[in-house]
TORMAR-83757 format. One line per field, with one value per residue: residue number from 1; residue in one letter; x, y, z of N, C-alpha, C in turn. Coordinates in steps of 0.1 Angstrom, whole numbers, always signed. Example, Ala and Ser with C-alpha at 12.3 -4.5 7.8 and 13.67 -1.06 7.14 Angstrom:
BEGIN
drendo <- 1,2
roba <- A,S
nxx <- +132,+128
nyy <- -57,-22
nzz <- +78,+71
caxx <- +123,+137
cayy <- -45,-11
cazz <- +78,+71
cxx <- +132,+129
cyy <- -33,+0
czz <- +78,+79
//
This chain:
BEGIN
drendo <- 1,2,3,4,5,6,7,8,9,10,11,12,13,14,15,16,17,18,19,20,21,22,23,24,25,26,27,28,29,30,31,32,33,34,35,36,37,38,39,40,41,42,43,44,45,46,47,48,49,50,51,52,53,54,55,56,57,58,59,60,61,62,63,64,65,66,67,68,69,70,71,72,73,74,75,76,77,78,79,80,81,82,83,84,85,86,87,88,89,90,91,92,93,94,95,96,97,98,99,100,101,102,103,104,105,106,107,108,109,110,111,112,113,114,115,116,117,118,119,120,121,122,123,124,125,126,127,128,129,130,131,132,133,134,135,136,137,138,139,140,141,142,143,144,145,146,147,148,149,150,151,152,153,154,155,156,157,158,159,160,161,162,163,164,165,166,167,168,169,170,171,172,173,174,175,176,177,178,179,180,181,182,183,184,185,186,187,188,189,190,191,192,193,194,195,196,197,198,199,200,201,202,203,204,205,206,207,208,209,210,211,212,213,214,215,216,217,218,219,220,221,222,223,224,225,226,227,228,229,230,231,232,233,234,235,236,237,238,239,240,241,242,243,244,245,246,247,248,249,250,251,252,253,254,255,256,257,258,259,260,261,262,263,264,265,266,267,268,269,270,271,272,273,274,275,276,277,278,279,280,281,282,283,284,285,286,287,288,289,290,291,292,293,294,295,296,297,298,299,300,301,302,303,304,305,306,307,308,309,310,311,312,313,314,315,316,317,318,319,320,321,322,323,324,325,326,327,328,329,330,331,332,333,334,335,336,337,338,339,340,341,342,343
roba <- M,G,Y,K,I,A,V,M,G,A,T,G,N,V,G,R,E,L,L,S,T,V,A,E,R,S,F,P,A,D,E,V,V,A,L,A,S,E,R,S,V,G,R,E,I,S,F,G,E,D,Q,V,L,K,V,E,N,L,A,E,Y,D,F,A,G,T,D,I,V,L,S,S,P,G,A,K,V,S,A,V,Y,A,P,K,A,A,E,A,G,A,V,V,V,D,N,T,S,Y,F,R,M,D,P,D,V,P,L,V,V,P,E,V,N,P,E,A,I,A,R,Y,T,K,R,N,I,I,A,N,P,N,C,S,T,I,Q,M,V,V,A,L,K,P,L,H,D,L,A,K,I,R,R,V,V,V,S,T,Y,Q,S,T,S,G,A,G,K,A,A,M,D,E,L,F,D,Q,T,R,G,I,Y,A,N,E,P,A,H,K,Y,Q,S,K,F,T,K,Q,I,A,F,N,C,I,P,H,I,D,S,F,M,E,D,G,S,T,K,E,E,W,K,M,V,V,E,T,K,K,I,L,D,P,D,I,E,V,I,A,T,C,V,R,I,P,T,F,I,G,H,G,E,A,V,H,L,E,F,E,K,P,I,T,E,D,E,A,R,S,A,L,R,A,A,P,G,V,T,V,V,D,H,R,A,D,E,G,Y,V,T,P,V,E,S,A,G,E,D,A,V,Y,I,S,R,I,R,K,D,P,T,V,K,N,G,L,A,L,W,C,V,S,D,N,L,R,K,G,A,A,L,N,T,V,Q,I,A,E,E,L,I,R,S,H,M,R,K,A,A
nxx <- +84,+63,+39,+6,-3,-26,-33,-54,-69,-49,-40,-40,-24,-14,-17,+1,+24,+24,+28,+54,+68,+65,+80,+105,+112,+116,+95,+81,+66,+50,+33,+17,-11,-27,-53,-82,-108,-133,-128,-101,-91,-69,-49,-14,+9,+37,+59,+83,+117,+117,+93,+59,+26,-7,-37,-64,-100,-115,-141,-148,-130,-118,-111,-103,-77,-59,-35,-28,-42,-35,-48,-61,-83,-101,-125,-153,-153,-136,-151,-169,-154,-132,-143,-153,-129,-117,-136,-131,-108,-84,-61,-67,-50,-58,-58,-76,-100,-121,-123,-109,-116,-131,-139,-132,-111,-77,-56,-27,+7,+37,+61,+52,+29,+30,+21,-6,-14,-20,-47,-60,-75,-102,-117,-102,-90,-68,-62,-47,-34,-43,-24,-12,-14,+2,+30,+33,+27,+48,+69,+61,+60,+87,+92,+69,+73,+94,+88,+60,+34,+11,-4,-10,-4,-9,-1,-6,+10,+1,+7,-5,-7,-19,-45,-49,-42,-56,-57,-31,-26,-43,-30,-7,-18,-31,-10,+6,-13,-18,+6,+2,-17,-43,-75,-75,-97,-105,-92,-101,-113,-109,-103,-115,-108,-84,-54,-28,+0,-10,-26,-48,-69,-84,-93,-109,-143,-164,-171,-195,-184,-167,-143,-124,-129,-104,-88,-102,-96,-68,-69,-85,-73,-47,-52,-62,-40,-17,-22,-50,-54,-40,-43,-53,-51,-57,-48,-54,-38,-38,-12,+6,+23,+37,+45,+50,+45,+45,+47,+41,+47,+36,+43,+32,+44,+42,+63,+95,+115,+144,+159,+181,+176,+153,+163,+181,+164,+148,+167,+174,+151,+131,+126,+129,+146,+169,+175,+188,+200,+210,+212,+215,+199,+198,+177,+149,+129,+96,+101,+126,+120,+106,+103,+117,+120,+120,+108,+113,+128,+132,+142,+140,+131,+128,+95,+85,+61,+44,+44,+69,+73,+78,+88,+87,+96,+82,+86,+76,+73,+43,+31,+46,+58,+35,+15,+19,+43,+39,+17,+28,+48,+32,+21,+44,+52,+30,+32,+56,+52,+27,+15,+33,+44,+50,+81
nyy <- -9,+11,+15,+28,+47,+54,+75,+74,+96,+114,+137,+133,+122,+96,+93,+113,+101,+78,+87,+98,+74,+58,+74,+73,+46,+41,+31,+14,+34,+50,+70,+90,+97,+120,+118,+132,+146,+169,+195,+196,+198,+208,+216,+216,+190,+174,+152,+131,+145,+165,+167,+179,+173,+179,+179,+158,+154,+129,+120,+124,+111,+90,+57,+40,+24,+28,+11,+3,+11,+29,+31,+53,+68,+69,+47,+48,+62,+47,+24,+30,+39,+21,-4,+7,+14,-11,-25,-11,-22,-18,-28,-26,-16,-14,+7,+11,+2,-11,-34,-55,-78,-91,-122,-127,-110,-107,-102,-87,-89,-84,-96,-116,-131,-133,-150,-149,-128,-137,-143,-120,-117,-123,-101,-80,-64,-58,-59,-38,-43,-32,-7,-13,-41,-49,-43,-60,-87,-89,-92,-115,-136,-149,-161,-177,-195,-208,-219,-222,-202,-200,-182,-147,-118,-85,-51,-19,+12,+38,+63,+97,+102,+81,+86,+106,+139,+159,+149,+149,+176,+183,+172,+188,+214,+212,+207,+230,+248,+240,+248,+275,+279,+273,+256,+221,+210,+229,+225,+200,+176,+154,+133,+113,+120,+142,+143,+153,+149,+125,+92,+73,+47,+38,+32,+37,+25,+12,-23,-50,-69,-54,-49,-27,-16,-14,-31,-55,-56,-62,-88,-104,-99,-108,-135,-140,-133,-147,-171,-190,-203,-190,-175,-143,-114,-80,-47,-16,+16,+50,+74,+104,+110,+118,+103,+69,+37,+18,-15,-37,-70,-102,-136,-170,-201,-233,-250,-251,-222,-203,-172,-165,-180,-168,-142,-147,-157,-135,-116,-126,-123,-108,-73,-67,-53,-59,-44,-48,-45,-49,-24,+12,+31,+9,+1,+6,+35,+50,+76,+73,+55,+69,+78,+57,+24,-1,-27,-26,-45,-50,-55,-84,-111,-138,-149,-158,-164,-181,-213,-219,-191,-159,-124,-92,-61,-39,-18,+6,+29,+41,+54,+47,+17,+8,+16,+32,+22,-6,-9,-1,-20,-43,-37,-38,-65,-76,-67,-79,-107,-113,-95,-86,-64,-65,-57
nzz <- -288,-269,-241,-237,-210,-184,-156,-130,-107,-105,-92,-64,-33,-37,-64,-74,-65,-80,-106,-102,-96,-119,-137,-124,-125,-152,-167,-195,-212,-239,-239,-213,-195,-174,-152,-136,-115,-127,-115,-114,-139,-164,-147,-140,-137,-123,-141,-138,-141,-160,-175,-178,-172,-184,-166,-174,-179,-161,-163,-190,-205,-231,-230,-250,-267,-247,-228,-201,-170,-142,-111,-87,-75,-54,-38,-46,-70,-85,-87,-107,-129,-134,-144,-168,-181,-183,-199,-223,-231,-217,-191,-158,-129,-98,-70,-50,-24,-35,-53,-41,-27,-45,-60,-86,-92,-91,-62,-55,-45,-58,-48,-34,-44,-74,-94,-94,-110,-135,-136,-143,-166,-163,-156,-164,-145,-118,-84,-60,-28,+6,+22,+47,+48,+26,+33,+55,+44,+26,+44,+58,+39,+32,+57,+61,+41,+51,+76,+80,+89,+116,+131,+133,+151,+150,+155,+143,+134,+120,+96,+90,+63,+51,+52,+34,+19,+32,+58,+66,+66,+87,+109,+108,+111,+136,+153,+151,+160,+187,+198,+197,+215,+207,+205,+199,+185,+167,+143,+136,+115,+97,+114,+142,+168,+185,+167,+168,+189,+199,+198,+178,+180,+158,+126,+96,+94,+121,+127,+132,+149,+165,+155,+133,+99,+86,+101,+95,+68,+68,+78,+60,+35,+39,+41,+15,-2,+8,+24,+31,+55,+75,+107,+117,+137,+141,+153,+145,+144,+142,+140,+150,+126,+94,+70,+64,+77,+107,+121,+147,+149,+158,+156,+153,+146,+128,+132,+149,+146,+144,+155,+140,+116,+107,+102,+81,+61,+56,+48,+24,+9,-17,-19,+7,+35,+60,+91,+119,+147,+180,+195,+202,+178,+161,+144,+122,+117,+110,+98,+86,+66,+47,+13,+4,-11,+1,+23,+56,+82,+116,+150,+155,+173,+198,+207,+238,+248,+234,+217,+194,+186,+172,+172,+155,+141,+116,+89,+65,+36,+32,+10,-11,-13,-1,-18,-44,-56,-54,-71,-95,-98,-101,-126,-141,-139,-151,-179,-184,-182,-193,-213,-233,-257,-293,-308
caxx <- +71,+59,+25,-1,-7,-34,-33,-67,-67,-35,-37,-40,-11,-9,-16,+14,+35,+23,+35,+68,+73,+65,+91,+118,+116,+117,+84,+81,+54,+52,+23,+12,-22,-31,-68,-88,-121,-135,-122,-86,-88,-60,-38,-2,+14,+51,+61,+98,+124,+115,+80,+47,+13,-19,-47,-76,-112,-118,-155,-149,-119,-120,-100,-99,-63,-51,-31,-28,-47,-31,-60,-62,-92,-111,-133,-165,-150,-130,-162,-176,-145,-123,-149,-153,-116,-115,-144,-125,-96,-73,-60,-67,-44,-66,-52,-86,-105,-134,-122,-99,-122,-139,-132,-127,-100,-65,-51,-14,+19,+46,+71,+45,+20,+30,+14,-20,-17,-25,-62,-66,-83,-116,-123,-92,-87,-60,-63,-36,-39,-42,-10,-7,-13,+13,+43,+33,+29,+62,+78,+57,+62,+98,+90,+59,+79,+104,+83,+46,+28,-2,-12,-4,-10,-3,-5,-1,+13,-1,+8,-17,-8,-28,-59,-50,-36,-63,-54,-17,-28,-49,-19,+2,-25,-34,+3,+9,-23,-15,+17,-3,-28,-56,-81,-73,-109,-106,-87,-105,-123,-107,-101,-125,-102,-72,-43,-15,+4,-20,-28,-62,-71,-97,-91,-121,-155,-165,-179,-204,-177,-159,-131,-126,-127,-90,-84,-108,-89,-56,-72,-90,-64,-36,-56,-63,-27,-7,-27,-63,-54,-34,-52,-48,-59,-50,-53,-48,-38,-33,-3,+9,+35,+33,+47,+56,+37,+52,+39,+47,+41,+39,+41,+33,+47,+39,+75,+105,+123,+153,+160,+191,+170,+144,+171,+187,+154,+144,+177,+174,+138,+130,+119,+131,+159,+169,+183,+184,+211,+205,+219,+209,+197,+199,+164,+144,+116,+89,+108,+137,+114,+100,+110,+124,+111,+120,+101,+124,+126,+141,+137,+136,+134,+119,+84,+85,+48,+38,+52,+74,+69,+88,+83,+95,+91,+82,+83,+76,+67,+29,+27,+54,+55,+22,+5,+23,+53,+33,+9,+37,+54,+22,+21,+57,+51,+19,+38,+68,+48,+14,+10,+44,+42,+60,+89
cayy <- -2,+12,+14,+40,+46,+65,+75,+79,+102,+118,+149,+129,+118,+84,+96,+120,+92,+69,+94,+98,+61,+54,+81,+69,+32,+41,+23,+15,+41,+60,+81,+89,+106,+122,+119,+136,+152,+182,+206,+196,+198,+219,+218,+210,+181,+170,+138,+130,+157,+175,+167,+184,+168,+187,+170,+157,+151,+115,+117,+126,+104,+78,+47,+32,+26,+28,-3,+1,+22,+29,+38,+56,+80,+66,+35,+51,+66,+35,+14,+34,+41,+10,-13,+13,+13,-25,-28,-5,-30,-15,-35,-17,-19,-5,+9,+14,-10,-16,-47,-64,-91,-97,-134,-127,-100,-110,-93,-90,-82,-91,-104,-127,-140,-128,-159,-145,-118,-144,-143,-107,-118,-125,-88,-69,-56,-64,-51,-35,-45,-22,-4,-20,-55,-51,-44,-72,-99,-90,-97,-128,-146,-158,-168,-187,-206,-215,-227,-221,-194,-204,-171,-134,-107,-73,-38,-10,+25,+43,+77,+104,+103,+70,+91,+116,+151,+167,+144,+154,+190,+184,+170,+200,+226,+210,+208,+244,+254,+237,+257,+289,+279,+272,+243,+211,+207,+240,+220,+186,+173,+140,+123,+114,+126,+149,+135,+159,+145,+115,+80,+70,+33,+37,+36,+33,+24,+0,-34,-55,-76,-46,-46,-17,-21,-15,-44,-66,-57,-70,-103,-111,-97,-117,-148,-141,-132,-156,-185,-189,-209,-182,-167,-129,-104,-67,-35,-5,+28,+62,+81,+117,+111,+122,+93,+57,+29,+8,-26,-47,-83,-114,-148,-183,-210,-247,-257,-242,-213,-195,-158,-164,-185,-158,-131,-152,-158,-122,-109,-132,-121,-96,-62,-66,-49,-62,-36,-54,-44,-47,-12,+24,+33,-3,-3,+16,+41,+55,+88,+68,+48,+79,+79,+44,+13,-14,-30,-27,-54,-48,-61,-98,-118,-149,-147,-169,-167,-191,-222,-215,-178,-148,-111,-84,-47,-38,-4,+9,+41,+37,+59,+40,+3,+6,+20,+35,+12,-20,-8,-1,-34,-52,-34,-43,-80,-78,-66,-89,-121,-115,-87,-80,-59,-68,-46
cazz <- -288,-255,-238,-233,-196,-178,-141,-125,-94,-106,-83,-50,-28,-43,-79,-77,-63,-91,-117,-99,-96,-133,-143,-118,-129,-166,-172,-210,-217,-249,-235,-200,-193,-160,-151,-123,-116,-135,-109,-116,-154,-168,-138,-145,-127,-127,-145,-140,-138,-170,-181,-171,-178,-181,-161,-182,-172,-161,-168,-204,-212,-239,-227,-262,-271,-235,-225,-187,-162,-128,-106,-73,-74,-44,-42,-53,-84,-92,-90,-119,-141,-136,-153,-181,-187,-186,-211,-235,-234,-208,-179,-147,-117,-89,-57,-40,-17,-41,-60,-35,-23,-56,-63,-100,-93,-83,-52,-58,-41,-67,-41,-26,-53,-88,-103,-93,-120,-147,-135,-146,-178,-160,-155,-168,-133,-108,-72,-51,-14,+16,+25,+59,+44,+17,+39,+63,+37,+21,+55,+62,+28,+34,+69,+59,+32,+59,+88,+79,+100,+120,+136,+133,+159,+145,+159,+134,+138,+107,+94,+85,+48,+47,+51,+24,+21,+42,+71,+69,+69,+100,+118,+108,+117,+150,+160,+151,+168,+201,+203,+197,+225,+201,+208,+188,+177,+157,+131,+135,+105,+92,+125,+152,+180,+182,+162,+172,+202,+203,+190,+176,+177,+150,+112,+89,+101,+130,+122,+143,+159,+173,+146,+123,+85,+83,+107,+87,+55,+70,+80,+48,+24,+41,+37,+0,-8,+13,+28,+37,+68,+85,+115,+119,+144,+139,+159,+136,+151,+135,+149,+145,+117,+81,+61,+69,+86,+115,+126,+156,+144,+166,+148,+158,+135,+130,+137,+154,+137,+152,+151,+129,+104,+102,+96,+69,+51,+53,+41,+10,+3,-25,-14,+22,+40,+74,+99,+132,+156,+194,+200,+199,+164,+153,+138,+113,+121,+98,+92,+77,+54,+37,+0,+1,-17,+8,+36,+66,+93,+127,+163,+154,+186,+201,+216,+247,+253,+226,+211,+180,+184,+169,+171,+147,+138,+102,+86,+51,+32,+28,-3,-21,-14,+4,-28,-58,-60,-56,-82,-107,-99,-107,-141,-147,-140,-161,-192,-186,-183,-199,-224,-239,-271,-303,-311
cxx <- +66,+43,+19,-7,-16,-34,-46,-64,-53,-31,-36,-26,-6,-8,-3,+25,+35,+31,+50,+75,+75,+77,+104,+122,+116,+107,+83,+68,+57,+43,+18,+1,-26,-46,-72,-102,-121,-128,-107,-82,-80,-49,-26,+4,+27,+51,+76,+104,+120,+101,+69,+35,+2,-30,-59,-88,-115,-131,-157,-139,-123,-109,-96,-84,-53,-48,-33,-33,-42,-41,-59,-71,-102,-120,-145,-163,-144,-141,-169,-166,-135,-130,-150,-140,-113,-123,-138,-112,-83,-73,-58,-60,-49,-60,-63,-91,-116,-133,-114,-104,-131,-132,-127,-116,-89,-60,-36,-3,+30,+57,+65,+37,+19,+22,-1,-24,-23,-41,-68,-76,-98,-123,-114,-89,-78,-60,-50,-41,-38,-27,-4,-5,+0,+26,+44,+35,+42,+71,+74,+60,+74,+98,+80,+64,+88,+98,+67,+40,+14,-11,-3,-12,-3,-9,+2,+1,+13,-1,-4,-18,-17,-42,-60,-43,-42,-60,-40,-18,-34,-39,-10,-5,-28,-21,+7,+0,-22,-4,+13,-15,-42,-62,-79,-85,-112,-102,-91,-116,-122,-107,-112,-121,-89,-61,-30,-12,-5,-19,-43,-64,-83,-93,-102,-132,-155,-174,-186,-196,-167,-146,-134,-124,-113,-84,-89,-100,-76,-58,-75,-80,-52,-39,-57,-50,-18,-12,-40,-64,-47,-45,-46,-57,-50,-56,-46,-50,-32,-24,+1,+22,+29,+34,+54,+48,+46,+42,+47,+40,+46,+34,+41,+34,+43,+50,+85,+112,+131,+154,+170,+185,+161,+152,+176,+176,+149,+154,+178,+161,+138,+122,+121,+145,+159,+179,+180,+197,+206,+214,+211,+210,+199,+186,+160,+131,+109,+95,+118,+132,+109,+109,+117,+114,+110,+110,+112,+120,+136,+135,+133,+140,+124,+107,+82,+71,+39,+48,+56,+70,+81,+81,+92,+88,+93,+78,+84,+70,+53,+25,+35,+51,+41,+11,+12,+33,+47,+25,+17,+44,+44,+21,+33,+56,+40,+25,+49,+63,+35,+10,+22,+41,+53,+68,+86
cyy <- -1,+12,+28,+38,+57,+63,+81,+84,+108,+129,+145,+125,+106,+86,+103,+110,+81,+75,+94,+85,+56,+61,+75,+55,+30,+31,+24,+21,+51,+72,+79,+100,+107,+126,+123,+141,+165,+194,+207,+198,+211,+222,+211,+202,+175,+155,+137,+143,+168,+177,+173,+179,+177,+177,+170,+152,+136,+112,+117,+118,+92,+68,+39,+35,+27,+13,-6,+13,+19,+37,+40,+68,+79,+55,+38,+55,+55,+25,+18,+34,+29,+0,-6,+12,-2,-30,-22,-12,-27,-25,-25,-23,-9,-5,+11,+1,-17,-30,-58,-77,-97,-110,-135,-117,-104,-99,-96,-82,-90,-100,-116,-137,-135,-137,-156,-135,-125,-144,-130,-107,-119,-111,-76,-60,-64,-54,-50,-36,-32,-20,-12,-35,-57,-53,-57,-85,-101,-96,-112,-139,-155,-166,-179,-198,-214,-224,-227,-214,-199,-192,-158,-125,-95,-60,-28,+4,+33,+58,+84,+104,+91,+74,+103,+129,+159,+162,+148,+169,+192,+182,+183,+212,+224,+212,+223,+251,+252,+246,+272,+290,+279,+258,+234,+209,+218,+234,+205,+184,+158,+130,+125,+120,+134,+140,+140,+154,+134,+103,+77,+56,+30,+42,+29,+30,+11,-10,-41,-63,-68,-42,-34,-23,-22,-28,-56,-67,-65,-85,-109,-110,-106,-131,-150,-141,-143,-170,-183,-195,-201,-174,-153,-121,-91,-56,-24,+9,+39,+70,+94,+118,+114,+110,+81,+50,+19,-3,-35,-60,-94,-126,-161,-193,-225,-255,-247,-234,-204,-181,-157,-170,-175,-146,-135,-152,-144,-114,-114,-128,-108,-85,-59,-62,-51,-52,-40,-56,-41,-36,+0,+27,+21,-8,+8,+22,+46,+67,+83,+60,+57,+80,+67,+33,+1,-15,-33,-36,-52,-56,-75,-105,-129,-144,-159,-172,-177,-201,-218,-201,-168,-135,-102,-70,-45,-24,-2,+23,+37,+42,+53,+25,+0,+10,+21,+25,-1,-20,-8,-14,-44,-50,-39,-58,-83,-78,-76,-103,-123,-107,-79,-76,-63,-55,-39
czz <- -274,-254,-235,-219,-192,-163,-137,-110,-94,-97,-68,-46,-35,-58,-82,-75,-74,-103,-115,-100,-111,-140,-137,-123,-144,-172,-187,-215,-228,-246,-221,-199,-179,-160,-137,-125,-123,-128,-110,-130,-157,-159,-143,-134,-132,-131,-148,-137,-148,-176,-172,-179,-174,-177,-170,-174,-173,-167,-183,-212,-219,-237,-239,-266,-259,-231,-210,-180,-147,-120,-91,-70,-62,-48,-50,-68,-92,-96,-103,-131,-144,-146,-167,-189,-192,-198,-224,-239,-226,-196,-168,-135,-106,-75,-46,-34,-25,-46,-52,-31,-33,-60,-77,-102,-85,-74,-51,-50,-48,-60,-35,-36,-67,-97,-104,-105,-132,-147,-139,-157,-175,-160,-160,-157,-123,-96,-64,-37,-6,+20,+37,+56,+36,+24,+48,+56,+30,+32,+59,+52,+30,+46,+68,+50,+41,+70,+89,+92,+103,+124,+136,+142,+156,+151,+150,+140,+125,+106,+88,+70,+43,+46,+42,+29,+32,+57,+75,+73,+83,+111,+119,+115,+132,+158,+162,+161,+183,+206,+204,+207,+219,+204,+196,+179,+166,+143,+129,+125,+100,+102,+136,+166,+175,+178,+166,+187,+208,+194,+189,+172,+169,+136,+104,+98,+110,+124,+134,+153,+167,+165,+138,+109,+81,+89,+100,+74,+57,+72,+67,+36,+26,+37,+22,-7,-5,+16,+36,+51,+79,+93,+118,+127,+144,+148,+152,+143,+142,+145,+142,+137,+103,+71,+67,+79,+94,+119,+135,+153,+153,+158,+156,+146,+138,+135,+142,+143,+146,+147,+139,+116,+98,+96,+82,+58,+47,+45,+26,+2,-6,-18,+1,+25,+55,+81,+113,+141,+170,+201,+196,+184,+155,+147,+129,+118,+108,+91,+82,+65,+44,+25,-4,-4,-8,+19,+46,+78,+104,+139,+162,+167,+189,+210,+225,+252,+245,+220,+197,+177,+181,+169,+162,+145,+123,+98,+70,+48,+26,+15,-14,-21,-10,-6,-41,-63,-63,-68,-95,-109,-105,-122,-148,-149,-151,-176,-195,-189,-191,-211,-231,-254,-280,-305,-324
//
């Protein structure tokens, strides 16, 4: 006997990826419902190779009888409809930022803290972390188990898809426009500065201490998921790519750890692929991560500027492992360990 699944925000970048991932992984669903705003009602959206779903109105949908909701409609919408779905008896796996730091909502990366899922019963909601946090903690977990991480300094190189389809369109239109001698600001709406042929050290809103909200997310989410004692400082940068986030990560450990020990631990870790050759093309870039499930680790080397230091390069598809895949993996672990249906 399978499950009834609803996908909130089904027409967005992540929503489409959620549907694709559910189909690809043969999730045990007897019924899948695509939900979006009223303006999308009636649109057809692909589900797997052969099926097409008609989008239904989220505002009018009755969640009674729905087992699991995979949610990515934006934080404000999720704040309203995730609790409604939970009250109707569904378990919501929410990909927005709204519930992540709620103490009664587990924040989960299945390769890192699957045991936290058990706490979903407090609100019937499980939160999916920020895309940049997910790939980083997947890489940190095996190293933290090996030598205990004291401090993380991370600089991100985040693709435009992390800001939605309109942001990807802005990069495309600006790039094309520049070649046609058009001013970049003609196509500027999502970003605070030109994104084509540029880098913008500003993701989300600024906070009083000078950090951005995206940087704050990486700090507090890493502490909640992995270890509250880890110190983290992040600089988050938007770059002119479409899919795939890169991260330069510098780590300080409590005890010595060699490069070979780190490679061995990472190679053995679930969800991680190590491609680390000190030669041309011996590393993974964001373009190569697109469409892939793994978190790729390259450029593992000693950091001589701190005691017990290592540096590495981390890349992943932000729409898959950074969003849709992690959400579906949470749902898979949920049904495997906590809400298995009788045959």
